C-alpha positions as CSV (number, residue, x, y, z in Angstrom):
1,X,47.3,63.8,86.0
2,X,44.8,66.6,86.7
3,X,41.8,66.1,89.1
4,X,38.6,68.1,88.6
5,X,36.0,68.5,91.3
6,X,33.3,70.9,92.7
7,X,35.4,73.2,94.9
8,X,32.4,74.7,96.7
9,X,31.0,71.2,97.6
10,X,34.5,70.1,98.7
11,X,35.0,73.1,101.0
12,X,31.4,72.7,102.3
13,X,32.1,69.1,103.2
14,X,35.4,70.1,104.9
15,X,33.6,72.7,107.0
16,X,30.9,70.2,107.9
17,X,33.5,67.8,109.4
18,X,33.3,65.3,106.6
19,X,36.8,66.0,105.2
20,X,38.2,62.6,106.3
21,X,35.4,60.7,104.5
22,X,35.7,62.8,101.3
23,X,39.5,62.4,101.1
24,X,39.3,58.6,101.7
25,X,36.6,58.3,99.0
26,X,38.7,60.4,96.6
27,X,41.8,58.4,97.2
28,X,39.9,55.2,96.5
29,X,38.0,56.5,93.5
30,X,40.7,58.5,91.7
31,X,43.8,56.7,92.8
32,X,45.2,59.7,94.6
33,X,48.1,59.3,97.0
34,X,48.5,61.4,100.2
35,X,51.1,61.5,102.9
36,X,51.1,58.5,105.3
37,X,49.0,60.4,107.8
38,X,45.5,60.1,109.3
39,X,42.8,61.4,107.0
40,X,41.4,63.5,109.8
41,X,44.7,65.4,110.1
42,X,44.9,65.8,106.3
43,X,41.4,67.2,106.3
44,X,42.4,69.9,108.8
45,X,45.4,70.8,106.6
46,X,43.1,70.8,103.5
47,X,40.9,73.5,105.0
48,X,44.0,75.8,104.9
49,X,45.1,74.6,101.5
50,X,45.2,77.1,98.6
51,X,47.2,75.4,95.9
52,X,49.5,77.7,93.8
53,X,48.8,75.7,90.7
54,X,45.0,75.8,91.0
55,X,42.6,77.4,88.5
56,X,39.0,78.4,89.1
57,X,36.9,77.2,86.1
58,X,33.1,77.9,86.1
59,X,33.0,77.7,89.9
60,X,35.2,74.6,90.0
61,X,38.8,74.4,91.3
62,X,41.2,72.4,89.2
63,X,44.7,71.6,90.4
64,X,47.3,68.9,90.0
65,X,48.1,66.8,93.1
66,X,51.4,67.2,94.9
67,X,53.9,64.3,94.3
68,X,54.1,61.8,97.1
69,X,56.6,62.4,99.8
70,X,57.2,66.1,99.0
71,X,56.1,69.0,101.2
72,X,53.9,71.6,99.4
73,X,56.3,74.6,100.0
74,X,59.7,72.8,100.1
75,X,62.7,73.6,97.9
76,X,63.9,70.5,96.0
77,X,67.3,69.1,97.1
78,X,70.3,69.6,94.8
79,X,71.7,66.6,93.0
80,X,75.0,68.3,92.2
81,X,77.5,69.8,94.7
82,X,76.7,73.3,95.8
83,X,78.9,75.9,94.0
84,X,79.2,79.6,94.2
85,X,80.8,80.3,90.8
86,X,83.1,79.2,88.0
87,X,86.5,77.7,88.5
88,X,88.9,80.3,89.8
89,X,91.6,79.7,87.2
90,X,89.2,80.9,84.5
91,X,89.5,84.4,86.0
92,X,93.3,84.4,85.8
93,X,95.4,86.1,83.1
94,X,99.1,85.6,82.3
95,X,101.0,88.6,81.1
96,X,102.9,87.6,77.9
97,X,105.7,90.1,78.7
98,X,108.7,88.2,80.2
99,X,110.3,90.0,83.2
100,X,113.9,88.8,83.6
101,X,115.6,88.7,87.0
102,X,118.4,91.1,87.2
103,X,122.0,89.9,87.5
104,X,125.0,91.9,88.5
105,X,126.8,93.7,85.6
106,X,129.8,92.1,83.9
107,X,132.4,94.9,83.6
108,X,135.8,93.3,83.8
109,X,136.4,93.4,80.0
110,X,135.3,97.1,79.9
111,X,137.7,98.0,82.7
112,X,140.8,96.0,81.8
113,X,140.2,95.3,78.1
114,X,139.8,91.9,76.5
115,X,141.7,89.9,73.8
116,X,141.5,86.4,72.3
117,X,144.7,84.5,72.8
118,X,144.9,80.9,71.5
119,X,142.0,78.6,70.8
120,X,140.2,75.7,72.5
121,X,143.3,73.5,72.0
122,X,145.6,75.8,73.9
123,X,146.8,74.6,77.3
124,X,149.4,77.3,78.2
125,X,150.0,80.9,77.0
126,X,153.4,82.4,77.0
127,X,154.2,86.1,76.8
128,X,157.5,87.5,75.5
129,X,159.1,90.2,77.7
130,X,162.2,91.8,76.2
131,X,164.7,93.9,78.2
132,X,167.6,95.8,76.6
133,X,170.9,96.0,78.5
134,X,174.6,96.7,77.8
135,X,177.6,98.8,78.7
136,X,179.7,101.4,77.1
137,X,183.5,102.1,77.2
138,X,185.9,104.9,76.4
139,X,186.4,105.4,72.7
140,X,189.6,104.4,71.0
141,X,190.3,103.7,67.3
142,X,191.6,100.2,68.2
143,X,189.4,99.6,71.3
144,X,186.7,96.8,71.0
145,X,185.1,97.3,74.4
146,X,181.4,97.8,75.1
147,X,178.5,95.6,74.2
148,X,174.7,95.4,74.2
149,X,172.4,92.5,74.9
150,X,168.8,91.6,75.0
151,X,167.3,89.7,77.9
152,X,164.0,87.8,77.3
153,X,161.5,86.3,79.7
154,X,158.5,84.2,79.0
155,X,155.9,84.5,81.7
156,X,153.2,81.9,81.5
157,X,149.5,81.7,82.0
158,X,147.4,78.5,82.0
159,X,144.0,78.1,80.4
160,X,140.8,76.8,81.8
161,X,138.0,75.4,79.6
162,X,134.5,75.0,81.0
163,X,131.1,73.9,79.7
164,X,127.4,73.7,80.3
165,X,124.5,71.8,78.8
166,X,121.1,73.0,77.6
167,X,118.4,70.4,77.4
168,X,114.8,70.6,76.3
169,X,112.0,68.2,75.6
170,X,108.9,68.2,73.4
171,X,106.3,68.2,76.2
172,X,108.3,70.7,78.2
173,X,108.3,73.1,75.3
174,X,104.6,72.6,74.7
175,X,103.7,73.3,78.3
176,X,105.9,76.4,78.4
177,X,104.2,77.6,75.2
178,X,101.0,77.8,77.1
179,X,102.5,80.6,79.0
180,X,103.9,82.2,75.9
181,X,107.5,81.2,76.7
182,X,109.9,80.0,74.0
183,X,111.6,77.4,76.2
184,X,114.4,76.5,73.8
185,X,115.5,80.1,73.2
186,X,115.3,81.0,76.8
187,X,117.5,78.1,77.7
188,X,120.1,79.3,75.1
189,X,120.0,82.8,76.7
190,X,120.5,81.3,80.1
191,X,123.5,79.3,79.0
192,X,125.2,82.3,77.4
193,X,124.6,84.3,80.6
194,X,125.9,81.6,82.8
195,X,129.1,81.2,80.8
196,X,129.8,84.9,80.6
197,X,129.2,85.4,84.3
198,X,131.8,82.8,85.0
199,X,134.2,84.4,82.5
200,X,133.7,87.8,84.2
201,X,134.5,86.2,87.6
202,X,137.7,84.6,86.2
203,X,138.8,88.1,85.1
204,X,138.4,89.5,88.5
205,X,139.5,86.6,90.7
206,X,141.2,84.0,88.5
207,X,140.9,80.2,88.9
208,X,142.1,78.6,92.1
209,X,144.9,76.1,91.6
210,X,146.0,77.3,88.2
211,X,148.3,80.0,86.9
212,X,145.2,82.2,86.2
213,X,144.8,85.4,88.2
214,X,142.3,88.1,88.4
215,X,142.5,91.9,88.4
216,X,141.9,92.0,92.1
217,X,144.3,89.2,93.2
218,X,147.2,89.1,90.7
219,X,150.4,88.5,92.8
220,X,152.3,91.2,90.9
221,X,149.9,94.0,91.9
222,X,151.3,96.6,94.3
223,X,149.9,96.7,97.8
224,X,147.0,99.1,98.1
225,X,147.3,102.4,100.1
226,X,144.7,103.5,102.5
227,X,142.4,106.5,102.1
228,X,142.9,109.5,104.4
229,X,139.4,108.8,105.9
230,X,136.6,106.5,105.0
231,X,134.6,107.7,102.1
232,X,131.0,108.3,103.1
233,X,128.3,111.0,103.1
234,X,130.1,113.1,105.7
235,X,133.5,113.1,104.1
236,X,134.8,116.4,102.8
237,X,134.8,116.3,98.9
238,X,138.3,118.0,99.0
239,X,139.6,115.0,101.0
240,X,138.2,112.5,98.5
241,X,139.7,114.4,95.6
242,X,143.0,114.5,97.4
243,X,142.9,110.8,97.9
244,X,142.5,110.2,94.2
245,X,145.4,112.6,93.5
246,X,147.5,110.6,96.0
247,X,146.6,107.4,94.1
248,X,148.0,108.9,90.9
249,X,151.1,110.0,92.9
250,X,151.4,106.4,94.1
251,X,151.6,105.2,90.5
252,X,154.3,107.8,89.7
253,X,156.2,106.6,92.8
254,X,155.8,103.0,91.6
255,X,157.3,103.9,88.2
256,X,160.4,105.1,90.2
257,X,160.9,108.0,87.8
258,X,162.0,105.6,85.1
259,X,159.2,106.7,82.8
260,X,157.4,110.0,82.4
261,X,153.7,110.1,83.4
262,X,151.6,113.2,83.0
263,X,148.0,114.2,83.7
264,X,147.0,113.7,80.1
265,X,147.6,109.9,80.3
266,X,144.5,107.8,79.6
267,X,143.4,106.7,83.0
268,X,140.6,104.4,84.3
269,X,139.3,105.0,87.8
270,X,137.4,101.8,88.8
271,X,135.4,101.2,92.0
272,X,132.0,100.0,93.2
273,X,128.8,101.9,92.3
274,X,128.3,102.4,96.1
275,X,131.6,104.1,96.4
276,X,131.3,106.2,93.2
277,X,128.4,108.0,94.7
278,X,130.9,109.8,96.9
279,X,132.5,111.3,93.9
280,X,129.3,113.4,93.3
281,X,129.8,115.3,96.5
282,X,130.3,119.0,95.9
283,X,132.5,121.6,97.7
284,X,131.5,125.1,98.8
285,X,131.9,126.3,95.2
286,X,129.5,123.7,94.0
287,X,132.2,121.7,92.2
288,X,131.9,118.0,92.6
289,X,134.8,115.6,93.0
290,X,133.9,114.3,89.5
291,X,134.2,117.7,87.9
292,X,137.5,118.4,89.7
293,X,138.9,115.1,88.5
294,X,137.8,115.7,84.9
295,X,139.4,119.1,85.0
296,X,142.8,117.9,86.3
297,X,142.9,114.5,84.5
298,X,141.2,115.3,81.1
299,X,141.5,111.8,79.8
300,X,140.1,110.0,82.8
301,X,137.1,107.7,82.6
302,X,135.1,106.2,85.5
303,X,134.0,102.6,85.7
304,X,132.0,100.6,88.3
305,X,131.8,96.9,89.1
306,X,130.2,95.2,92.2
307,X,133.4,93.1,92.6
308,X,135.2,96.2,94.1
309,X,133.1,95.8,97.2
310,X,135.3,93.2,99.0
311,X,135.4,91.6,102.4
312,X,138.5,93.7,103.1
313,X,136.6,96.9,102.2
314,X,135.9,99.1,99.2
315,X,138.7,98.9,96.6
316,X,139.6,101.7,94.2
317,X,141.9,101.0,91.3
318,X,143.5,103.6,89.1
319,X,144.9,102.2,85.8
320,X,147.1,104.0,83.3
321,X,145.8,102.2,80.2
322,X,148.9,102.3,78.1
323,X,152.4,103.7,78.0
324,X,154.6,104.1,74.9
325,X,152.1,102.1,72.9
326,X,152.1,99.1,75.2
327,X,148.9,98.2,77.0
328,X,149.1,97.8,80.8
329,X,146.8,94.8,81.2
330,X,144.1,92.8,79.4
331,X,141.7,90.0,80.0
332,X,142.4,86.9,77.9
333,X,140.1,84.2,76.5
334,X,140.7,81.2,74.3
335,X,137.1,80.7,73.1
336,X,133.8,82.5,73.5
337,X,130.5,80.6,73.2
338,X,131.6,77.5,71.3
339,X,128.3,75.8,70.4
340,X,128.7,72.1,69.9
341,X,126.4,69.8,67.9
342,X,122.8,69.4,68.9
343,X,122.1,65.8,70.0
344,X,118.6,64.5,69.4
345,X,117.0,61.8,71.5
346,X,113.6,60.2,71.2
347,X,111.6,63.2,72.3
348,X,114.3,65.7,73.5
349,X,117.4,67.5,72.5
350,X,120.6,68.7,74.3
351,X,123.5,70.8,73.3
352,X,126.9,71.5,74.9
353,X,128.3,75.0,75.0
354,X,131.9,75.8,76.2
355,X,134.3,78.7,76.7
356,X,137.9,79.1,77.8
357,X,139.7,81.7,79.9
358,X,143.3,82.6,80.9
359,X,142.1,85.3,83.3
360,X,143.7,88.7,83.8
361,X,147.1,89.3,82.3
362,X,149.2,92.2,83.8
363,X,152.1,93.4,81.6
364,X,153.2,96.5,83.7
365,X,152.1,96.2,87.3
366,X,153.5,99.6,88.3
367,X,150.9,101.4,86.2
368,X,148.1,100.2,88.4
369,X,147.5,101.9,91.8
370,X,145.1,100.6,94.5
371,X,143.5,102.1,97.5
372,X,141.1,100.8,100.2
373,X,138.6,103.3,101.4
374,X,136.9,101.2,104.1
């Protein structure tokens, strides 16, 4: 509703002290509502009033009355909760690239070799060891002395079969997909990694309680010798080289001169990555231990694995890979990644995966020399 009146006459009445009577009359005649205050007080306020929504029309001031109960200059109260911005999650961004957590490398098969022996029905593995023996006698046309024999042994290794399950559900996959993650395939990758990590551990440490041994604890391994001094950043590189040479000499000594070993043999020198850094030390002629070893052992190769850092200290193994066509050692498995049937439930799936191991198999223990370097 808009109210029109003679603004000059209104202001004149206010100045003459008749404001209360004018407001009372206007309220009665026009149905206007004012604050519940005395008309005299309202008249004093009206003298100061200059409405923002007023318009001067031909000497008359037109304006709309202020709603009841609201101050002329007040900010209306909020009905909603005060907020400074949008929901914080709308400003987030998920990188679609998946960053995998690192795991320690699995190097046993690379160091010792690996072969499949048997299958998942195999319980025990036997190896045939043949030894020739005999005696000679003086020759005589009618003598029948002298004979040869073959002695055979069948050393045994047991097998260990192990498993894991992958399980995934429809809602689980849908929620993971919101983060651009293929949940089913990632679970399959995780199962393969888990099984192979266990396989690698069995190659180094065997399985407790079974005739399954590892490359670091096989009972037929020769006792390790000690390095001249601990290998560290202050050790003379010549001393480190001489320790590796002594390790080869130890293998020759273990062979007890029954076989011929030379510097051209295929050799593996295995240690931890922490320890191998010491092989990069150079002498006064700028020749590193690595270059000296490659010069004097042309068929040597270097391998690292974290398992060679043990509680007893740093272990260094030198392995002559083969002699007269017979491998020195190998790692044996019965089954690798056997994927069983996928079982479907009402809104989920699961699948078993299994593997089998018979650990580290050592054929000729004298061809492996060990050293602890502290």
